[in-house]
Every structure is written in C-alpha cells, then in structure tokens.
N, C-alpha and C positions, 0 to 999 in steps of 0.2 A: 400926812394922813396915815394913819395906821393901817396895816394890811387885814383886810377883812376875810375870813374864812367861814365857810358855812359848817359851823360847829354841830348843828342839828342833825344834818345828814351824815357827817362823819361819826357821830356817836351812834346813830341808829344802825349804820353799817357795821360797826364794831361790835354793837349789842347783839346783832343777827348772828355773827359769827361765834360770838361767847355763848349764845343760846344754843347753837348747834354742838359746841364743845362740851356741854354739861355733861357730866359723868366721867370725863376723862380723868386721868391720874396726874397729880402733880400740877406744874405750871401749864400744862396743856390746856387745863380748864379755865384759867384766869388771866394768863398773860397774853395780850392779843396777838403778838406776832407768832408765838409759839402755837396758839390755839389756831390761828389761821393755817399754818402749815398742817397741823393734824386734821383739820376739817377737810382741807383739800385732799389729802392723801385717804382719808376716810371714803370721800366721794368717789376717788378714783378705784377704790377696793369695791365699792357698792356697785359701780357700773359694771366692772369686769365680772363680779361675782353673780349679777343678775343673768349673764349669759353662761357661767359655768354651772350655775343651779340647773339649768335645762339640760345640760351634758350630764350632770351626775344623777338626775332623775331619770333619765333614759338609761343609764347603766343599771340603776337599780330595777327598773321594770324588765330590763333584759334578764337580769339575775333570777328575778321572781318567776318569769315565764319558763325560763330554763329549768328551774327546780320543780315546777309543776309538770312540765313535759317529760322530765326524766322518771317521774312516778309512773307515767304511762308507757315506758320504753321508747322513749323518743328523744332526740336532741333538739336544742333550741333551733339551730340553723335548719335541720330537717323540717320541723314544725313550721317554721315561718315561710320557708319555701312553699310548702303545701296550702298554707293559709293565703299566700298571694296568688297561687295557681288557682285555688277554689274561689276566689274572689270574695273572701269573707271580710266584710267592711268594718272590722274592729281594729282600733290601733293598739300599740303596745301597751299604753296606759290602761285602757280598757281591759285588755287581756290580763295584765299583771294583777288588776283589781280582782278579776274573777278567779285567778289562780290562788290568791291569798284568801278571799272572803266567801267565795262560793265554788268550791271544788267540784260538785256535781256539774254545774253549768260549764266549767272549763273541761271537765271530762267530756262531756258532750260534744263540745267544740273539737276536742282532739279525736274523738271517735268520727266525727263528721268529716274531717280532713284526711283520715288515714286511708 
C-alpha cells in the first residue's frame, strides 16, 4: 500500500508562507525553504520593532518638548519636573503635539508651571 500524505494541507501551508513572502527579492519570494526562513526572520523583526517604535516615539516627543521649552528659557528636565509637581495631567505625546502644532497653548502651559 502506498504511503498517503495530506498534500492539500501541505500545499496550503506552503502557499501561506509564499504569500507572506510576496515582494521579497530573488529566491526569497518563490523557493519555499528560503521564503520560510525570510518570513520567520521578518516576523521576528516585526515583533521586536513594534516595541522599538514606542521607544523611538518617546524620544521624538522628548526632543519636541525640549525644543518648545527652550524657546521659553527652560530645559526639558526642569519643565517636566514642574509639570509633575503642579499635577498637569498631560502626557509627553500631547505636550509634544502642542509644542509643534499649537505654540500658544504650549506657552500657556509653560507659564502656568513656571
């Protein structure tokens, strides 16, 4: 009796990987074993960089707040210390957005914490 294998499931599994590898260069897009390695590595990078994205955005917000506070004669650390002491309920994301897009509102916050 010949060996029976589930070709349908195997083909679907391979097709799923090759679909994820669409757009890759060279054999990474059409040779299953190479594509499987490339897709797995890509998923590892995606998992890692979802966390790194949060880190880099926080750094960007800090730079924007720092630039905004320097215009009003204050440093970032001094400003954040006073914001926390006064109990202003705005996080860095909102403060950075105000510093960039609404300088008058940001100036009012700086004056309030001074």
